[in-house]
mmCIF file as gemmi writes it, N, C-alpha and C atoms, coordinates in Angstrom:
data_model
loop_
_atom_site.group_PDB
_atom_site.id
_atom_site.type_symbol
_atom_site.label_atom_id
_atom_site.label_alt_id
_atom_site.label_comp_id
_atom_site.label_asym_id
_atom_site.label_entity_id
_atom_site.label_seq_id
_atom_site.pdbx_PDB_ins_code
_atom_site.Cartn_x
_atom_site.Cartn_y
_atom_site.Cartn_z
_atom_site.occupancy
_atom_site.B_iso_or_equiv
_atom_site.pdbx_formal_charge
_atom_site.auth_seq_id
_atom_site.auth_asym_id
_atom_site.pdbx_PDB_model_num
ATOM 1 N N . MET Axp A 1 ? -18.457 1.28 -6.007 1 0 ? 1 A 1
ATOM 2 C CA . MET Axp A 1 ? -19.447 0.349 -5.514 1 0 ? 1 A 1
ATOM 3 C C . MET Axp A 1 ? -20.77 1.089 -5.387 1 0 ? 1 A 1
ATOM 4 N N . SER Axp A 2 ? -21.791 0.501 -5.913 1 0 ? 2 A 1
ATOM 5 C CA . SER Axp A 2 ? -23.115 1.125 -5.811 1 0 ? 2 A 1
ATOM 6 C C . SER Axp A 2 ? -23.71 0.86 -4.437 1 0 ? 2 A 1
ATOM 7 N N . LYS Axp A 3 ? -24.678 1.678 -4.074 1 0 ? 3 A 1
ATOM 8 C CA . LYS Axp A 3 ? -25.315 1.541 -2.764 1 0 ? 3 A 1
ATOM 9 C C . LYS Axp A 3 ? -26.065 0.224 -2.642 1 0 ? 3 A 1
ATOM 10 N N . SER Axp A 4 ? -26.444 -0.381 -3.761 1 0 ? 4 A 1
ATOM 11 C CA . SER Axp A 4 ? -27.188 -1.635 -3.713 1 0 ? 4 A 1
ATOM 12 C C . SER Axp A 4 ? -26.289 -2.855 -3.526 1 0 ? 4 A 1
ATOM 13 N N . GLU Axp A 5 ? -24.963 -2.668 -3.607 1 0 ? 5 A 1
ATOM 14 C CA . GLU Axp A 5 ? -24.04 -3.792 -3.413 1 0 ? 5 A 1
ATOM 15 C C . GLU Axp A 5 ? -24.112 -4.263 -1.966 1 0 ? 5 A 1
ATOM 16 N N . ASN Axp A 6 ? -24.189 -5.55 -1.784 1 0 ? 6 A 1
ATOM 17 C CA . ASN Axp A 6 ? -24.081 -6.116 -0.448 1 0 ? 6 A 1
ATOM 18 C C . ASN Axp A 6 ? -23.361 -7.444 -0.544 1 0 ? 6 A 1
ATOM 19 N N . PHE Axp A 7 ? -23.107 -8.032 0.596 1 0 ? 7 A 1
ATOM 20 C CA . PHE Axp A 7 ? -22.316 -9.258 0.621 1 0 ? 7 A 1
ATOM 21 C C . PHE Axp A 7 ? -22.977 -10.385 -0.164 1 0 ? 7 A 1
ATOM 22 N N . LEU Axp A 8 ? -24.295 -10.431 -0.134 1 0 ? 8 A 1
ATOM 23 C CA . LEU Axp A 8 ? -24.997 -11.499 -0.852 1 0 ? 8 A 1
ATOM 24 C C . LEU Axp A 8 ? -24.919 -11.321 -2.363 1 0 ? 8 A 1
ATOM 25 N N . THR Axp A 9 ? -24.941 -10.09 -2.843 1 0 ? 9 A 1
ATOM 26 C CA . THR Axp A 9 ? -24.906 -9.864 -4.284 1 0 ? 9 A 1
ATOM 27 C C . THR Axp A 9 ? -23.487 -9.869 -4.846 1 0 ? 9 A 1
ATOM 28 N N . ASN Axp A 10 ? -22.495 -9.545 -3.999 1 0 ? 10 A 1
ATOM 29 C CA . ASN Axp A 10 ? -21.13 -9.461 -4.501 1 0 ? 10 A 1
ATOM 30 C C . ASN Axp A 10 ? -20.116 -9.79 -3.392 1 0 ? 10 A 1
ATOM 31 N N . PRO Axp A 11 ? -20.066 -11.034 -2.947 1 0 ? 11 A 1
ATOM 32 C CA . PRO Axp A 11 ? -19.146 -11.375 -1.849 1 0 ? 11 A 1
ATOM 33 C C . PRO Axp A 11 ? -17.677 -11.158 -2.212 1 0 ? 11 A 1
ATOM 34 N N . LYS Axp A 12 ? -17.316 -11.328 -3.482 1 0 ? 12 A 1
ATOM 35 C CA . LYS Axp A 12 ? -15.928 -11.144 -3.902 1 0 ? 12 A 1
ATOM 36 C C . LYS Axp A 12 ? -15.463 -9.706 -3.66 1 0 ? 12 A 1
ATOM 37 N N . LEU Axp A 13 ? -16.319 -8.746 -3.917 1 0 ? 13 A 1
ATOM 38 C CA . LEU Axp A 13 ? -15.981 -7.343 -3.685 1 0 ? 13 A 1
ATOM 39 C C . LEU Axp A 13 ? -15.661 -7.107 -2.208 1 0 ? 13 A 1
ATOM 40 N N . PHE Axp A 14 ? -16.459 -7.657 -1.327 1 0 ? 14 A 1
ATOM 41 C CA . PHE Axp A 14 ? -16.244 -7.48 0.105 1 0 ? 14 A 1
ATOM 42 C C . PHE Axp A 14 ? -14.973 -8.2 0.567 1 0 ? 14 A 1
ATOM 43 N N . GLU Axp A 15 ? -14.672 -9.339 -0.042 1 0 ? 15 A 1
ATOM 44 C CA . GLU Axp A 15 ? -13.438 -10.05 0.276 1 0 ? 15 A 1
ATOM 45 C C . GLU Axp A 15 ? -12.224 -9.232 -0.161 1 0 ? 15 A 1
ATOM 46 N N . GLU Axp A 16 ? -12.283 -8.621 -1.338 1 0 ? 16 A 1
ATOM 47 C CA . GLU Axp A 16 ? -11.181 -7.795 -1.841 1 0 ? 16 A 1
ATOM 48 C C . GLU Axp A 16 ? -10.95 -6.592 -0.94 1 0 ? 16 A 1
ATOM 49 N N . LYS Axp A 17 ? -12.034 -5.934 -0.529 1 0 ? 17 A 1
ATOM 50 C CA . LYS Axp A 17 ? -11.909 -4.75 0.332 1 0 ? 17 A 1
ATOM 51 C C . LYS Axp A 17 ? -11.355 -5.149 1.699 1 0 ? 17 A 1
ATOM 52 N N . ALA Axp A 18 ? -11.756 -6.312 2.209 1 0 ? 18 A 1
ATOM 53 C CA . ALA Axp A 18 ? -11.245 -6.793 3.49 1 0 ? 18 A 1
ATOM 54 C C . ALA Axp A 18 ? -9.744 -7.067 3.401 1 0 ? 18 A 1
ATOM 55 N N . GLU Axp A 19 ? -9.284 -7.645 2.282 1 0 ? 19 A 1
ATOM 56 C CA . GLU Axp A 19 ? -7.854 -7.896 2.081 1 0 ? 19 A 1
ATOM 57 C C . GLU Axp A 19 ? -7.073 -6.586 2.066 1 0 ? 19 A 1
ATOM 58 N N . LEU Axp A 20 ? -7.641 -5.587 1.442 1 0 ? 20 A 1
ATOM 59 C CA . LEU Axp A 20 ? -7.017 -4.266 1.402 1 0 ? 20 A 1
ATOM 60 C C . LEU Axp A 20 ? -6.859 -3.712 2.816 1 0 ? 20 A 1
ATOM 61 N N . LEU Axp A 21 ? -7.917 -3.806 3.596 1 0 ? 21 A 1
ATOM 62 C CA . LEU Axp A 21 ? -7.864 -3.316 4.972 1 0 ? 21 A 1
ATOM 63 C C . LEU Axp A 21 ? -6.889 -4.118 5.821 1 0 ? 21 A 1
ATOM 64 N N . LYS Axp A 22 ? -6.806 -5.429 5.586 1 0 ? 22 A 1
ATOM 65 C CA . LYS Axp A 22 ? -5.841 -6.259 6.324 1 0 ? 22 A 1
ATOM 66 C C . LYS Axp A 22 ? -4.414 -5.82 6.017 1 0 ? 22 A 1
ATOM 67 N N . ALA Axp A 23 ? -4.153 -5.529 4.759 1 0 ? 23 A 1
ATOM 68 C CA . ALA Axp A 23 ? -2.81 -5.092 4.375 1 0 ? 23 A 1
ATOM 69 C C . ALA Axp A 23 ? -2.448 -3.779 5.059 1 0 ? 23 A 1
ATOM 70 N N . LEU Axp A 24 ? -3.408 -2.877 5.147 1 0 ? 24 A 1
ATOM 71 C CA . LEU Axp A 24 ? -3.155 -1.578 5.769 1 0 ? 24 A 1
ATOM 72 C C . LEU Axp A 24 ? -3.133 -1.643 7.289 1 0 ? 24 A 1
ATOM 73 N N . SER Axp A 25 ? -3.609 -2.741 7.863 1 0 ? 25 A 1
ATOM 74 C CA . SER Axp A 25 ? -3.694 -2.821 9.317 1 0 ? 25 A 1
ATOM 75 C C . SER Axp A 25 ? -2.338 -3.047 9.989 1 0 ? 25 A 1
ATOM 76 N N . HIS Axp A 26 ? -1.316 -3.374 9.221 1 0 ? 26 A 1
ATOM 77 C CA . HIS Axp A 26 ? 0.018 -3.539 9.797 1 0 ? 26 A 1
ATOM 78 C C . HIS Axp A 26 ? 0.692 -2.17 9.889 1 0 ? 26 A 1
ATOM 79 N N . PRO Axp A 27 ? 1.213 -1.798 11.059 1 0 ? 27 A 1
ATOM 80 C CA . PRO Axp A 27 ? 1.792 -0.457 11.231 1 0 ? 27 A 1
ATOM 81 C C . PRO Axp A 27 ? 2.915 -0.119 10.249 1 0 ? 27 A 1
ATOM 82 N N . VAL Axp A 28 ? 3.765 -1.08 9.93 1 0 ? 28 A 1
ATOM 83 C CA . VAL Axp A 28 ? 4.867 -0.803 9.001 1 0 ? 28 A 1
ATOM 84 C C . VAL Axp A 28 ? 4.323 -0.541 7.598 1 0 ? 28 A 1
ATOM 85 N N . ARG Axp A 29 ? 3.381 -1.363 7.147 1 0 ? 29 A 1
ATOM 86 C CA . ARG Axp A 29 ? 2.814 -1.146 5.813 1 0 ? 29 A 1
ATOM 87 C C . ARG Axp A 29 ? 2.052 0.169 5.757 1 0 ? 29 A 1
ATOM 88 N N . LEU Axp A 30 ? 1.347 0.501 6.821 1 0 ? 30 A 1
ATOM 89 C CA . LEU Axp A 30 ? 0.635 1.775 6.877 1 0 ? 30 A 1
ATOM 90 C C . LEU Axp A 30 ? 1.619 2.935 6.789 1 0 ? 30 A 1
ATOM 91 N N . CYS Axp A 31 ? 2.729 2.822 7.485 1 0 ? 31 A 1
ATOM 92 C CA . CYS Axp A 31 ? 3.763 3.86 7.44 1 0 ? 31 A 1
ATOM 93 C C . CYS Axp A 31 ? 4.38 3.964 6.04 1 0 ? 31 A 1
ATOM 94 N N . ILE Axp A 32 ? 4.628 2.836 5.413 1 0 ? 32 A 1
ATOM 95 C CA . ILE Axp A 32 ? 5.189 2.84 4.054 1 0 ? 32 A 1
ATOM 96 C C . ILE Axp A 32 ? 4.242 3.561 3.1 1 0 ? 32 A 1
ATOM 97 N N . ILE Axp A 33 ? 2.958 3.206 3.143 1 0 ? 33 A 1
ATOM 98 C CA . ILE Axp A 33 ? 1.979 3.812 2.245 1 0 ? 33 A 1
ATOM 99 C C . ILE Axp A 33 ? 1.878 5.314 2.491 1 0 ? 33 A 1
ATOM 100 N N . LYS Axp A 34 ? 1.781 5.7 3.754 1 0 ? 34 A 1
ATOM 101 C CA . LYS Axp A 34 ? 1.682 7.122 4.093 1 0 ? 34 A 1
ATOM 102 C C . LYS Axp A 34 ? 2.912 7.88 3.58 1 0 ? 34 A 1
ATOM 103 N N . GLY Axp A 35 ? 4.079 7.295 3.796 1 0 ? 35 A 1
ATOM 104 C CA . GLY Axp A 35 ? 5.32 7.927 3.335 1 0 ? 35 A 1
ATOM 105 C C . GLY Axp A 35 ? 5.383 8.04 1.822 1 0 ? 35 A 1
ATOM 106 N N . LEU Axp A 36 ? 4.972 6.99 1.119 1 0 ? 36 A 1
ATOM 107 C CA . LEU Axp A 36 ? 4.983 7.036 -0.348 1 0 ? 36 A 1
ATOM 108 C C . LEU Axp A 36 ? 4.053 8.121 -0.868 1 0 ? 36 A 1
ATOM 109 N N . LEU Axp A 37 ? 2.902 8.271 -0.235 1 0 ? 37 A 1
ATOM 110 C CA . LEU Axp A 37 ? 1.959 9.303 -0.68 1 0 ? 37 A 1
ATOM 111 C C . LEU Axp A 37 ? 2.485 10.702 -0.386 1 0 ? 37 A 1
ATOM 112 N N . GLU Axp A 38 ? 3.206 10.856 0.709 1 0 ? 38 A 1
ATOM 113 C CA . GLU Axp A 38 ? 3.748 12.173 1.062 1 0 ? 38 A 1
ATOM 114 C C . GLU Axp A 38 ? 4.836 12.623 0.104 1 0 ? 38 A 1
ATOM 115 N N . VAL Axp A 39 ? 5.693 11.69 -0.325 1 0 ? 39 A 1
ATOM 116 C CA . VAL Axp A 39 ? 6.818 12.066 -1.184 1 0 ? 39 A 1
ATOM 117 C C . VAL Axp A 39 ? 6.587 11.755 -2.657 1 0 ? 39 A 1
ATOM 118 N N . GLY Axp A 40 ? 5.503 11.069 -2.97 1 0 ? 40 A 1
ATOM 119 C CA . GLY Axp A 40 ? 5.184 10.77 -4.361 1 0 ? 40 A 1
ATOM 120 C C . GLY Axp A 40 ? 5.855 9.526 -4.903 1 0 ? 40 A 1
ATOM 121 N N . GLY Axp A 41 ? 6.691 8.889 -4.128 1 0 ? 41 A 1
ATOM 122 C CA . GLY Axp A 41 ? 7.388 7.677 -4.546 1 0 ? 41 A 1
ATOM 123 C C . GLY Axp A 41 ? 8.738 7.612 -3.874 1 0 ? 41 A 1
ATOM 124 N N . SER Axp A 42 ? 9.257 6.401 -3.72 1 0 ? 42 A 1
ATOM 125 C CA . SER Axp A 42 ? 10.526 6.232 -3.019 1 0 ? 42 A 1
ATOM 126 C C . SER Axp A 42 ? 11.128 4.883 -3.357 1 0 ? 42 A 1
ATOM 127 N N . ASN Axp A 43 ? 12.432 4.778 -3.126 1 0 ? 43 A 1
ATOM 128 C CA . ASN Axp A 43 ? 13.092 3.482 -3.269 1 0 ? 43 A 1
ATOM 129 C C . ASN Axp A 43 ? 13.283 2.859 -1.892 1 0 ? 43 A 1
ATOM 130 N N . VAL Axp A 44 ? 13.719 1.618 -1.851 1 0 ? 44 A 1
ATOM 131 C CA . VAL Axp A 44 ? 13.866 0.9 -0.586 1 0 ? 44 A 1
ATOM 132 C C . VAL Axp A 44 ? 14.914 1.564 0.303 1 0 ? 44 A 1
ATOM 133 N N . THR Axp A 45 ? 15.973 2.087 -0.271 1 0 ? 45 A 1
ATOM 134 C CA . THR Axp A 45 ? 17.029 2.719 0.52 1 0 ? 45 A 1
ATOM 135 C C . THR Axp A 45 ? 16.487 3.905 1.301 1 0 ? 45 A 1
ATOM 136 N N . ASN Axp A 46 ? 15.671 4.742 0.659 1 0 ? 46 A 1
ATOM 137 C CA . ASN Axp A 46 ? 15.081 5.879 1.365 1 0 ? 46 A 1
ATOM 138 C C . ASN Axp A 46 ? 14.141 5.408 2.471 1 0 ? 46 A 1
ATOM 139 N N . MET Axp A 47 ? 13.366 4.377 2.191 1 0 ? 47 A 1
ATOM 140 C CA . MET Axp A 47 ? 12.45 3.841 3.2 1 0 ? 47 A 1
ATOM 141 C C . MET Axp A 47 ? 13.234 3.27 4.369 1 0 ? 47 A 1
ATOM 142 N N . TYR Axp A 48 ? 14.335 2.608 4.06 1 0 ? 48 A 1
ATOM 143 C CA . TYR Axp A 48 ? 15.183 2.014 5.087 1 0 ? 48 A 1
ATOM 144 C C . TYR Axp A 48 ? 15.661 3.081 6.063 1 0 ? 48 A 1
ATOM 145 N N . SER Axp A 49 ? 16.116 4.213 5.554 1 0 ? 49 A 1
ATOM 146 C CA . SER Axp A 49 ? 16.622 5.269 6.435 1 0 ? 49 A 1
ATOM 147 C C . SER Axp A 49 ? 15.502 5.927 7.229 1 0 ? 49 A 1
ATOM 148 N N . CYS Axp A 50 ? 14.295 5.957 6.68 1 0 ? 50 A 1
ATOM 149 C CA . CYS Axp A 50 ? 13.145 6.534 7.382 1 0 ? 50 A 1
ATOM 150 C C . CYS Axp A 50 ? 12.601 5.604 8.461 1 0 ? 50 A 1
ATOM 151 N N . LEU Axp A 51 ? 12.504 4.324 8.149 1 0 ? 51 A 1
ATOM 152 C CA . LEU Axp A 51 ? 11.867 3.372 9.05 1 0 ? 51 A 1
ATOM 153 C C . LEU Axp A 51 ? 12.832 2.767 10.067 1 0 ? 51 A 1
ATOM 154 N N . ASN Axp A 52 ? 14.123 2.838 9.774 1 0 ? 52 A 1
ATOM 155 C CA . ASN Axp A 52 ? 15.147 2.294 10.669 1 0 ? 52 A 1
ATOM 156 C C . ASN Axp A 52 ? 14.908 0.813 10.985 1 0 ? 52 A 1
ATOM 157 N N . MET Axp A 53 ? 14.698 0.041 9.949 1 0 ? 53 A 1
ATOM 158 C CA . MET Axp A 53 ? 14.567 -1.411 10.096 1 0 ? 53 A 1
ATOM 159 C C . MET Axp A 53 ? 15.284 -2.068 8.927 1 0 ? 53 A 1
ATOM 160 N N . PRO Axp A 54 ? 15.568 -3.352 9.043 1 0 ? 54 A 1
ATOM 161 C CA . PRO Axp A 54 ? 16.323 -4.026 7.97 1 0 ? 54 A 1
ATOM 162 C C . PRO Axp A 54 ? 15.64 -3.902 6.604 1 0 ? 54 A 1
ATOM 163 N N . GLN Axp A 55 ? 16.472 -3.752 5.597 1 0 ? 55 A 1
ATOM 164 C CA . GLN Axp A 55 ? 15.962 -3.617 4.235 1 0 ? 55 A 1
ATOM 165 C C . GLN Axp A 55 ? 15.158 -4.845 3.83 1 0 ? 55 A 1
ATOM 166 N N . SER Axp A 56 ? 15.545 -6.018 4.321 1 0 ? 56 A 1
ATOM 167 C CA . SER Axp A 56 ? 14.814 -7.24 3.975 1 0 ? 56 A 1
ATOM 168 C C . SER Axp A 56 ? 13.39 -7.204 4.534 1 0 ? 56 A 1
ATOM 169 N N . THR Axp A 57 ? 13.219 -6.63 5.713 1 0 ? 57 A 1
ATOM 170 C CA . THR Axp A 57 ? 11.882 -6.505 6.311 1 0 ? 57 A 1
ATOM 171 C C . THR Axp A 57 ? 11.016 -5.585 5.472 1 0 ? 57 A 1
ATOM 172 N N . ILE Axp A 58 ? 11.579 -4.467 5.064 1 0 ? 58 A 1
ATOM 173 C CA . ILE Axp A 58 ? 10.844 -3.518 4.23 1 0 ? 58 A 1
ATOM 174 C C . ILE Axp A 58 ? 10.481 -4.162 2.903 1 0 ? 58 A 1
ATOM 175 N N . SER Axp A 59 ? 11.414 -4.904 2.33 1 0 ? 59 A 1
ATOM 176 C CA . SER Axp A 59 ? 11.155 -5.579 1.055 1 0 ? 59 A 1
ATOM 177 C C . SER Axp A 59 ? 10.014 -6.58 1.168 1 0 ? 59 A 1
ATOM 178 N N . GLN Axp A 60 ? 9.919 -7.285 2.292 1 0 ? 60 A 1
ATOM 179 C CA . GLN Axp A 60 ? 8.822 -8.234 2.491 1 0 ? 60 A 1
ATOM 180 C C . GLN Axp A 60 ? 7.477 -7.499 2.525 1 0 ? 60 A 1
ATOM 181 N N . HIS Axp A 61 ? 7.433 -6.364 3.206 1 0 ? 61 A 1
ATOM 182 C CA . HIS Axp A 61 ? 6.197 -5.586 3.263 1 0 ? 61 A 1
ATOM 183 C C . HIS Axp A 61 ? 5.845 -5.02 1.882 1 0 ? 61 A 1
ATOM 184 N N . LEU Axp A 62 ? 6.86 -4.574 1.152 1 0 ? 62 A 1
ATOM 185 C CA . LEU Axp A 62 ? 6.618 -4.068 -0.198 1 0 ? 62 A 1
ATOM 186 C C . LEU Axp A 62 ? 6.062 -5.165 -1.101 1 0 ? 62 A 1
ATOM 187 N N . ALA Axp A 63 ? 6.581 -6.378 -0.963 1 0 ? 63 A 1
ATOM 188 C CA . ALA Axp A 63 ? 6.097 -7.503 -1.773 1 0 ? 63 A 1
ATOM 189 C C . ALA Axp A 63 ? 4.619 -7.757 -1.503 1 0 ? 63 A 1
ATOM 190 N N . LYS Axp A 64 ? 4.225 -7.689 -0.244 1 0 ? 64 A 1
ATOM 191 C CA . LYS Axp A 64 ? 2.82 -7.892 0.125 1 0 ? 64 A 1
ATOM 192 C C . LYS Axp A 64 ? 1.954 -6.794 -0.496 1 0 ? 64 A 1
ATOM 193 N N . LEU Axp A 65 ? 2.38 -5.547 -0.376 1 0 ? 65 A 1
ATOM 194 C CA . LEU Axp A 65 ? 1.617 -4.421 -0.925 1 0 ? 65 A 1
ATOM 195 C C . LEU Axp A 65 ? 1.525 -4.514 -2.451 1 0 ? 65 A 1
ATOM 196 N N . LYS Axp A 66 ? 2.612 -4.935 -3.062 1 0 ? 66 A 1
ATOM 197 C CA . LYS Axp A 66 ? 2.639 -5.071 -4.517 1 0 ? 66 A 1
ATOM 198 C C . LYS Axp A 66 ? 1.723 -6.196 -4.98 1 0 ? 66 A 1
ATOM 199 N N . SER Axp A 67 ? 1.732 -7.314 -4.262 1 0 ? 67 A 1
ATOM 200 C CA . SER Axp A 67 ? 0.905 -8.461 -4.66 1 0 ? 67 A 1
ATOM 201 C C . SER Axp A 67 ? -0.588 -8.141 -4.571 1 0 ? 67 A 1
ATOM 202 N N . LEU Axp A 68 ? -0.96 -7.202 -3.719 1 0 ? 68 A 1
ATOM 203 C CA . LEU Axp A 68 ? -2.357 -6.812 -3.577 1 0 ? 68 A 1
ATOM 204 C C . LEU Axp A 68 ? -2.743 -5.645 -4.491 1 0 ? 68 A 1
ATOM 205 N N . GLY Axp A 69 ? -1.804 -5.187 -5.307 1 0 ? 69 A 1
ATOM 206 C CA . GLY Axp A 69 ? -2.101 -4.103 -6.238 1 0 ? 69 A 1
ATOM 207 C C . GLY Axp A 69 ? -2.229 -2.752 -5.565 1 0 ? 69 A 1
ATOM 208 N N . ILE Axp A 70 ? -1.567 -2.584 -4.421 1 0 ? 70 A 1
ATOM 209 C CA . ILE Axp A 70 ? -1.619 -1.316 -3.699 1 0 ? 70 A 1
ATOM 210 C C . ILE Axp A 70 ? -0.507 -0.391 -4.181 1 0 ? 70 A 1
ATOM 211 N N . ILE Axp A 71 ? 0.647 -0.964 -4.503 1 0 ? 71 A 1
ATOM 212 C CA . ILE Axp A 71 ? 1.774 -0.189 -5.014 1 0 ? 71 A 1
ATOM 213 C C . ILE Axp A 71 ? 2.285 -0.811 -6.304 1 0 ? 71 A 1
ATOM 214 N N . VAL Axp A 72 ? 3.032 -0.012 -7.041 1 0 ? 72 A 1
ATOM 215 C CA . VAL Axp A 72 ? 3.744 -0.501 -8.223 1 0 ? 72 A 1
ATOM 216 C C . VAL Axp A 72 ? 5.191 -0.05 -8.109 1 0 ? 72 A 1
ATOM 217 N N . GLY Axp A 73 ? 6.069 -0.811 -8.731 1 0 ? 73 A 1
ATOM 218 C CA . GLY Axp A 73 ? 7.479 -0.459 -8.76 1 0 ? 73 A 1
ATOM 219 C C . GLY Axp A 73 ? 7.888 -0.117 -10.179 1 0 ? 73 A 1
ATOM 220 N N . GLU Axp A 74 ? 8.563 1.022 -10.321 1 0 ? 74 A 1
ATOM 221 C CA . GLU Axp A 74 ? 9.064 1.444 -11.632 1 0 ? 74 A 1
ATOM 222 C C . GLU Axp A 74 ? 10.582 1.372 -11.611 1 0 ? 74 A 1
ATOM 223 N N . ARG Axp A 75 ? 11.124 0.534 -12.496 1 0 ? 75 A 1
ATOM 224 C CA . ARG Axp A 75 ? 12.574 0.342 -12.545 1 0 ? 75 A 1
ATOM 225 C C . ARG Axp A 75 ? 13.236 1.454 -13.349 1 0 ? 75 A 1
ATOM 226 N N . ASN Axp A 76 ? 14.321 1.978 -12.769 1 0 ? 76 A 1
ATOM 227 C CA . ASN Axp A 76 ? 15.16 2.961 -13.448 1 0 ? 76 A 1
ATOM 228 C C . ASN Axp A 76 ? 16.604 2.509 -13.234 1 0 ? 76 A 1
ATOM 229 N N . GLY Axp A 77 ? 17.122 1.754 -14.192 1 0 ? 77 A 1
ATOM 230 C CA . GLY Axp A 77 ? 18.444 1.163 -14.024 1 0 ? 77 A 1
ATOM 231 C C . GLY Axp A 77 ? 18.383 0.081 -12.96 1 0 ? 77 A 1
ATOM 232 N N . LEU Axp A 78 ? 19.208 0.21 -11.917 1 0 ? 78 A 1
ATOM 233 C CA . LEU Axp A 78 ? 19.224 -0.762 -10.833 1 0 ? 78 A 1
ATOM 234 C C . LEU Axp A 78 ? 18.239 -0.422 -9.717 1 0 ? 78 A 1
ATOM 235 N N . GLU Axp A 79 ? 17.698 0.767 -9.773 1 0 ? 79 A 1
ATOM 236 C CA . GLU Axp A 79 ? 16.824 1.247 -8.703 1 0 ? 79 A 1
ATOM 237 C C . GLU Axp A 79 ? 15.35 1.078 -9.065 1 0 ? 79 A 1
ATOM 238 N N . ILE Axp A 80 ? 14.545 0.713 -8.064 1 0 ? 80 A 1
ATOM 239 C CA . ILE Axp A 80 ? 13.101 0.616 -8.247 1 0 ? 80 A 1
ATOM 240 C C . ILE Axp A 80 ? 12.449 1.662 -7.364 1 0 ? 80 A 1
ATOM 241 N N . THR Axp A 81 ? 11.619 2.492 -7.969 1 0 ? 81 A 1
ATOM 242 C CA . THR Axp A 81 ? 10.865 3.492 -7.218 1 0 ? 81 A 1
ATOM 243 C C . THR Axp A 81 ? 9.441 2.989 -7.078 1 0 ? 81 A 1
ATOM 244 N N . TYR Axp A 82 ? 8.967 2.962 -5.836 1 0 ? 82 A 1
ATOM 245 C CA . TYR Axp A 82 ? 7.621 2.474 -5.538 1 0 ? 82 A 1
ATOM 246 C C . TYR Axp A 82 ? 6.662 3.636 -5.383 1 0 ? 82 A 1
ATOM 247 N N . LYS Axp A 83 ? 5.446 3.446 -5.906 1 0 ? 83 A 1
ATOM 248 C CA . LYS Axp A 83 ? 4.393 4.454 -5.817 1 0 ? 83 A 1
ATOM 249 C C . LYS Axp A 83 ? 3.072 3.769 -5.494 1 0 ? 83 A 1
ATOM 250 N N . VAL Axp A 84 ? 2.183 4.496 -4.824 1 0 ? 84 A 1
ATOM 251 C CA . VAL Axp A 84 ? 0.853 3.974 -4.525 1 0 ? 84 A 1
ATOM 252 C C . VAL Axp A 84 ? 0.006 4.113 -5.786 1 0 ? 84 A 1
ATOM 253 N N . CYS Axp A 85 ? -0.657 3.03 -6.187 1 0 ? 85 A 1
ATOM 254 C CA . CYS Axp A 85 ? -1.46 3.046 -7.402 1 0 ? 85 A 1
ATOM 255 C C . CYS Axp A 85 ? -2.937 2.763 -7.143 1 0 ? 85 A 1
ATOM 256 N N . ASN Axp A 86 ? -3.289 2.485 -5.897 1 0 ? 86 A 1
ATOM 257 C CA . ASN Axp A 86 ? -4.658 2.103 -5.567 1 0 ? 86 A 1
ATOM 258 C C . ASN Axp A 86 ? -5.421 3.31 -5.024 1 0 ? 86 A 1
ATOM 259 N N . ASP Axp A 87 ? -6.453 3.733 -5.738 1 0 ? 87 A 1
ATOM 260 C CA . ASP Axp A 87 ? -7.219 4.914 -5.337 1 0 ? 87 A 1
ATOM 261 C C . ASP Axp A 87 ? -7.962 4.721 -4.023 1 0 ? 87 A 1
ATOM 262 N N . ASP Axp A 88 ? -8.444 3.507 -3.75 1 0 ? 88 A 1
ATOM 263 C CA . ASP Axp A 88 ? -9.113 3.248 -2.47 1 0 ? 88 A 1
ATOM 264 C C . ASP Axp A 88 ? -8.149 3.497 -1.309 1 0 ? 88 A 1
ATOM 265 N N . VAL Axp A 89 ? -6.925 3.034 -1.455 1 0 ? 89 A 1
ATOM 266 C CA . VAL Axp A 89 ? -5.922 3.212 -0.406 1 0 ? 89 A 1
ATOM 267 C C . VAL Axp A 89 ? -5.614 4.694 -0.218 1 0 ? 89 A 1
ATOM 268 N N . LYS Axp A 90 ? -5.504 5.418 -1.298 1 0 ? 90 A 1
ATOM 269 C CA . LYS Axp A 90 ? -5.248 6.859 -1.194 1 0 ? 90 A 1
ATOM 270 C C . LYS Axp A 90 ? -6.338 7.546 -0.386 1 0 ? 90 A 1
ATOM 271 N N . GLU Axp A 91 ? -7.574 7.175 -0.632 1 0 ? 91 A 1
ATOM 272 C CA . GLU Axp A 91 ? -8.697 7.776 0.097 1 0 ? 91 A 1
ATOM 273 C C . GLU Axp A 91 ? -8.684 7.371 1.57 1 0 ? 91 A 1
ATOM 274 N N . ILE Axp A 92 ? -8.349 6.126 1.851 1 0 ? 92 A 1
ATOM 275 C CA . ILE Axp A 92 ? -8.288 5.653 3.236 1 0 ? 92 A 1
ATOM 276 C C . ILE Axp A 92 ? -7.228 6.431 4.009 1 0 ? 92 A 1
ATOM 277 N N . ILE Axp A 93 ? -6.072 6.63 3.399 1 0 ? 93 A 1
ATOM 278 C CA . ILE Axp A 93 ? -4.981 7.362 4.07 1 0 ? 93 A 1
ATOM 279 C C . ILE Axp A 93 ? -5.402 8.806 4.327 1 0 ? 93 A 1
ATOM 280 N N . LYS Axp A 94 ? -6.114 9.417 3.383 1 0 ? 94 A 1
ATOM 281 C CA . LYS Axp A 94 ? -6.595 10.782 3.589 1 0 ? 94 A 1
ATOM 282 C C . LYS Axp A 94 ? -7.516 10.875 4.8 1 0 ? 94 A 1
ATOM 283 N N . VAL Axp A 95 ? -8.331 9.849 4.999 1 0 ? 95 A 1
ATOM 284 C CA . VAL Axp A 95 ? -9.245 9.829 6.147 1 0 ? 95 A 1
ATOM 285 C C . VAL Axp A 95 ? -8.47 9.591 7.453 1 0 ? 95 A 1
ATOM 286 N N . LEU Axp A 96 ? -7.517 8.676 7.416 1 0 ? 96 A 1
ATOM 287 C CA . LEU Axp A 96 ? -6.754 8.355 8.628 1 0 ? 96 A 1
ATOM 288 C C . LEU Axp A 96 ? -5.813 9.454 9.056 1 0 ? 96 A 1
ATOM 289 N N . PHE Axp A 97 ? -5.24 10.158 8.08 1 0 ? 97 A 1
ATOM 290 C CA . PHE Axp A 97 ? -4.248 11.197 8.351 1 0 ? 97 A 1
ATOM 291 C C . PHE Axp A 97 ? -4.651 12.497 7.642 1 0 ? 97 A 1
ATOM 292 N N . PRO Axp A 98 ? -5.685 13.173 8.158 1 0 ? 98 A 1
ATOM 293 C CA . PRO Axp A 98 ? -6.184 14.385 7.473 1 0 ? 98 A 1
ATOM 294 C C . PRO Axp A 98 ? -5.188 15.537 7.473 1 0 ? 98 A 1
């Protein structure tokens, strides 16, 4: 984003960034993203054992993150490994957890 960008010239950009921040504002999603960045990728089973919550709950959060283009899932047989693909999110996590 250039320094000249503002809400009047590009409201869609500000809406997209706000959606990104909303997604990260949930503690479980923030924990998932931080964990994925620390280990480089993970499947739901590993996240389940780390977060100690139902797999269905984790899957719902993953679906939200995936729909916003924050993570991607790579299928390997029956297993899906999730990774963070959004550079803005990576930078935000670096600031939040130096």
